[in-house]
A tleap script that builds the chain and sets N, CA, C and O, in Angstrom:
source leaprc.protein.ff14SB
mol = sequence {
  NMET ASN GLU THR ALA GLN GLU LYS GLY LEU
  LYS THR ILE ASN ILE ASN SER LEU THR GLU
  GLN ASN PRO GLN TRP PHE GLU LYS ASP GLY
  VAL HIE PRO ASN ASN ASP VAL ALA TYR GLY
  ILE ALA ALA GLN ILE LYS LYS ALA LEU GLU
  CASN
}
set mol.1.N position { 0.801 -1.206 0.452 }
set mol.1.CA position { -0.282 0.170 0.219 }
set mol.1.C position { 0.646 1.153 -0.035 }
set mol.1.O position { 0.566 1.892 -1.015 }
set mol.2.N position { 1.607 1.212 0.868 }
set mol.2.CA position { 2.530 2.386 0.801 }
set mol.2.C position { 3.544 2.366 -0.181 }
set mol.2.O position { 4.321 3.309 -0.332 }
set mol.3.N position { 3.574 1.319 -0.865 }
set mol.3.CA position { 4.593 1.491 -2.391 }
set mol.3.C position { 3.676 2.648 -3.679 }
set mol.3.O position { 4.003 3.571 -4.425 }
set mol.4.N position { 2.367 1.868 -3.325 }
set mol.4.CA position { 1.594 2.509 -4.344 }
set mol.4.C position { 1.209 3.654 -4.053 }
set mol.4.O position { 1.448 4.545 -4.869 }
set mol.5.N position { 0.618 3.928 -3.016 }
set mol.5.CA position { 0.724 5.651 -3.106 }
set mol.5.C position { 1.942 6.645 -3.019 }
set mol.5.O position { 1.925 7.868 -3.155 }
set mol.6.N position { 2.775 5.990 -2.814 }
set mol.6.CA position { 4.021 6.921 -2.920 }
set mol.6.C position { 4.309 7.266 -4.263 }
set mol.6.O position { 4.585 8.414 -4.610 }
set mol.7.N position { 4.214 5.727 -5.461 }
set mol.7.CA position { 4.295 5.911 -6.571 }
set mol.7.C position { 2.556 7.531 -7.563 }
set mol.7.O position { 2.575 8.381 -8.452 }
set mol.8.N position { 1.755 7.108 -6.809 }
set mol.8.CA position { 1.007 7.693 -7.283 }
set mol.8.C position { 1.192 9.591 -6.099 }
set mol.8.O position { 0.487 10.469 -6.596 }
set mol.9.N position { 1.618 9.844 -5.412 }
set mol.9.CA position { 1.941 11.168 -4.751 }
set mol.9.C position { 1.117 11.340 -3.451 }
set mol.9.O position { 0.965 12.421 -2.881 }
set mol.10.N position { 0.464 9.841 -2.938 }
set mol.10.CA position { -0.130 10.044 -1.769 }
set mol.10.C position { 0.627 9.641 -0.802 }
set mol.10.O position { 1.591 8.879 -0.879 }
set mol.11.N position { -0.079 10.468 0.677 }
set mol.11.CA position { 0.107 9.985 2.109 }
set mol.11.C position { -0.550 8.879 2.350 }
set mol.11.O position { -1.524 8.432 1.745 }
set mol.12.N position { -0.079 8.518 3.110 }
set mol.12.CA position { -0.413 7.150 3.934 }
set mol.12.C position { -0.524 7.810 5.399 }
set mol.12.O position { 0.429 8.556 5.625 }
set mol.13.N position { -1.214 7.741 6.173 }
set mol.13.CA position { -1.480 7.514 8.222 }
set mol.13.C position { -1.145 5.856 8.159 }
set mol.13.O position { -1.537 5.170 7.215 }
set mol.14.N position { -0.545 5.431 9.030 }
set mol.14.CA position { -0.503 4.648 9.947 }
set mol.14.C position { -1.443 4.471 11.595 }
set mol.14.O position { -1.051 4.529 12.761 }
set mol.15.N position { -2.968 4.210 10.906 }
set mol.15.CA position { -3.694 4.322 11.729 }
set mol.15.C position { -3.458 3.481 13.436 }
set mol.15.O position { -3.683 4.023 14.518 }
set mol.16.N position { -2.907 1.921 13.196 }
set mol.16.CA position { -3.063 1.019 13.551 }
set mol.16.C position { -1.502 1.175 14.864 }
set mol.16.O position { -1.528 0.766 16.025 }
set mol.17.N position { -0.749 1.619 14.420 }
set mol.17.CA position { 0.648 2.446 14.602 }
set mol.17.C position { 0.238 3.897 16.045 }
set mol.17.O position { 0.751 4.060 17.152 }
set mol.18.N position { -0.834 4.654 15.349 }
set mol.18.CA position { -1.244 5.765 15.724 }
set mol.18.C position { -2.231 5.170 17.349 }
set mol.18.O position { -2.032 5.549 18.503 }
set mol.19.N position { -3.155 4.270 16.903 }
set mol.19.CA position { -4.092 4.489 18.266 }
set mol.19.C position { -3.102 3.200 18.779 }
set mol.19.O position { -3.486 3.272 19.946 }
set mol.20.N position { -2.200 2.163 18.807 }
set mol.20.CA position { -1.205 1.647 19.885 }
set mol.20.C position { -0.267 2.244 20.446 }
set mol.20.O position { 0.433 1.634 21.254 }
set mol.21.N position { 0.001 3.785 20.099 }
set mol.21.CA position { 0.218 4.785 20.688 }
set mol.21.C position { -0.194 5.284 21.943 }
set mol.21.O position { 0.433 5.472 22.985 }
set mol.22.N position { -1.745 5.515 21.534 }
set mol.22.CA position { -2.997 6.216 22.358 }
set mol.22.C position { -3.962 5.646 22.897 }
set mol.22.O position { -5.137 5.832 22.581 }
set mol.23.N position { -3.342 4.472 24.252 }
set mol.23.CA position { -3.972 2.997 24.729 }
set mol.23.C position { -5.142 4.158 25.067 }
set mol.23.O position { -6.234 3.794 24.631 }
set mol.24.N position { -5.189 5.691 25.853 }
set mol.24.CA position { -5.796 6.074 26.495 }
set mol.24.C position { -7.441 6.318 25.520 }
set mol.24.O position { -8.501 6.578 26.089 }
set mol.25.N position { -7.319 6.183 24.221 }
set mol.25.CA position { -8.341 5.705 23.221 }
set mol.25.C position { -9.177 4.954 23.226 }
set mol.25.O position { -10.194 4.912 22.534 }
set mol.26.N position { -8.831 4.317 23.982 }
set mol.26.CA position { -10.062 3.177 23.918 }
set mol.26.C position { -10.893 2.463 25.504 }
set mol.26.O position { -10.245 2.735 26.515 }
set mol.27.N position { -11.922 1.802 25.704 }
set mol.27.CA position { -12.828 1.785 26.856 }
set mol.27.C position { -11.684 1.051 27.523 }
set mol.27.O position { -10.649 1.000 26.858 }
set mol.28.N position { -11.676 0.520 28.614 }
set mol.28.CA position { -11.282 -0.207 29.948 }
set mol.28.C position { -10.620 -1.162 28.576 }
set mol.28.O position { -9.540 -0.820 28.093 }
set mol.29.N position { -11.468 -2.512 27.958 }
set mol.29.CA position { -11.610 -3.744 27.104 }
set mol.29.C position { -10.252 -3.677 26.879 }
set mol.29.O position { -9.545 -4.592 27.299 }
set mol.30.N position { -9.650 -2.514 26.139 }
set mol.30.CA position { -8.674 -2.464 25.667 }
set mol.30.C position { -8.949 -2.623 24.103 }
set mol.30.O position { -8.185 -2.326 23.184 }
set mol.31.N position { -10.030 -3.080 24.044 }
set mol.31.CA position { -11.046 -2.889 22.136 }
set mol.31.C position { -11.335 -2.216 21.677 }
set mol.31.O position { -10.832 -1.797 20.635 }
set mol.32.N position { -12.556 -1.666 22.395 }
set mol.32.CA position { -13.278 -0.735 21.753 }
set mol.32.C position { -13.240 0.481 21.728 }
set mol.32.O position { -13.369 0.771 22.917 }
set mol.33.N position { -13.136 1.546 21.088 }
set mol.33.CA position { -12.164 2.977 20.613 }
set mol.33.C position { -13.492 3.768 22.083 }
set mol.33.O position { -14.701 3.563 22.196 }
set mol.34.N position { -12.866 4.355 22.662 }
set mol.34.CA position { -13.702 5.978 22.727 }
set mol.34.C position { -13.843 6.864 22.048 }
set mol.34.O position { -13.415 6.761 20.899 }
set mol.35.N position { -14.602 8.295 22.535 }
set mol.35.CA position { -14.934 8.945 21.737 }
set mol.35.C position { -13.627 10.251 20.865 }
set mol.35.O position { -13.576 11.075 19.952 }
set mol.36.N position { -12.763 9.624 21.980 }
set mol.36.CA position { -11.614 10.618 21.850 }
set mol.36.C position { -10.504 9.804 20.706 }
set mol.36.O position { -9.360 10.248 20.607 }
set mol.37.N position { -10.871 8.783 19.999 }
set mol.37.CA position { -9.992 8.047 18.946 }
set mol.37.C position { -10.353 8.773 17.909 }
set mol.37.O position { -9.419 8.991 17.137 }
set mol.38.N position { -11.828 9.432 17.470 }
set mol.38.CA position { -12.076 10.329 16.605 }
set mol.38.C position { -11.536 11.378 16.611 }
set mol.38.O position { -11.257 11.901 15.532 }
set mol.39.N position { -11.157 12.139 18.069 }
set mol.39.CA position { -10.802 13.283 17.202 }
set mol.39.C position { -8.908 12.710 17.130 }
set mol.39.O position { -8.139 13.564 16.689 }
set mol.40.N position { -8.669 12.181 17.294 }
set mol.40.CA position { -6.801 11.869 16.926 }
set mol.40.C position { -6.738 11.331 16.179 }
set mol.40.O position { -5.589 10.898 16.096 }
set mol.41.N position { -7.751 10.778 14.900 }
set mol.41.CA position { -7.354 10.667 13.835 }
set mol.41.C position { -8.227 11.315 13.094 }
set mol.41.O position { -8.706 10.531 12.275 }
set mol.42.N position { -8.681 12.428 12.988 }
set mol.42.CA position { -8.825 13.465 12.855 }
set mol.42.C position { -7.808 14.308 12.898 }
set mol.42.O position { -8.124 15.183 12.092 }
set mol.43.N position { -6.852 14.558 13.316 }
set mol.43.CA position { -6.284 15.655 13.771 }
set mol.43.C position { -4.924 15.343 13.230 }
set mol.43.O position { -4.266 16.301 12.822 }
set mol.44.N position { -4.249 13.781 13.149 }
set mol.44.CA position { -3.300 13.264 12.337 }
set mol.44.C position { -3.697 13.305 10.961 }
set mol.44.O position { -2.815 13.371 10.105 }
set mol.45.N position { -4.869 13.275 10.642 }
set mol.45.CA position { -5.370 13.464 9.149 }
set mol.45.C position { -4.966 15.164 8.687 }
set mol.45.O position { -4.049 15.511 7.942 }
set mol.46.N position { -5.683 15.794 9.193 }
set mol.46.CA position { -4.907 17.408 8.898 }
set mol.46.C position { -3.973 17.598 9.162 }
set mol.46.O position { -3.497 18.612 8.651 }
set mol.47.N position { -3.023 16.751 10.161 }
set mol.47.CA position { -1.872 17.085 9.380 }
set mol.47.C position { -1.023 16.593 9.069 }
set mol.47.O position { 0.128 16.803 9.450 }
set mol.48.N position { -1.369 15.873 8.355 }
set mol.48.CA position { -1.007 14.940 6.851 }
set mol.48.C position { -1.100 16.043 5.448 }
set mol.48.O position { -0.428 16.342 4.461 }
set mol.49.N position { -2.609 16.455 6.203 }
set mol.49.CA position { -3.049 17.202 4.845 }
set mol.49.C position { -1.928 18.297 4.794 }
set mol.49.O position { -1.059 18.326 3.922 }
set mol.50.N position { -2.048 19.233 5.863 }
set mol.50.CA position { -1.519 20.349 5.674 }
set mol.50.C position { 0.544 20.164 5.599 }
set mol.50.O position { 1.415 21.023 5.462 }
set mol.51.N position { 0.589 19.307 5.694 }
set mol.51.CA position { 2.001 19.324 4.946 }
set mol.51.C position { 2.426 18.829 3.940 }
set mol.51.O position { 3.594 19.023 3.602 }
savepdb mol mol.pdb
quit
């Protein structure tokens, strides 16, 4: 996926890595995301688009 995106001049965001770094985005069970995850992902998308 990264190779194809690079060939087409597109950016990618590793959501898995992002969520692994932010365990507070999940409920106590560690599986189900809470409301903070949407804001965190949106902020990362915004950052990628601005660069």
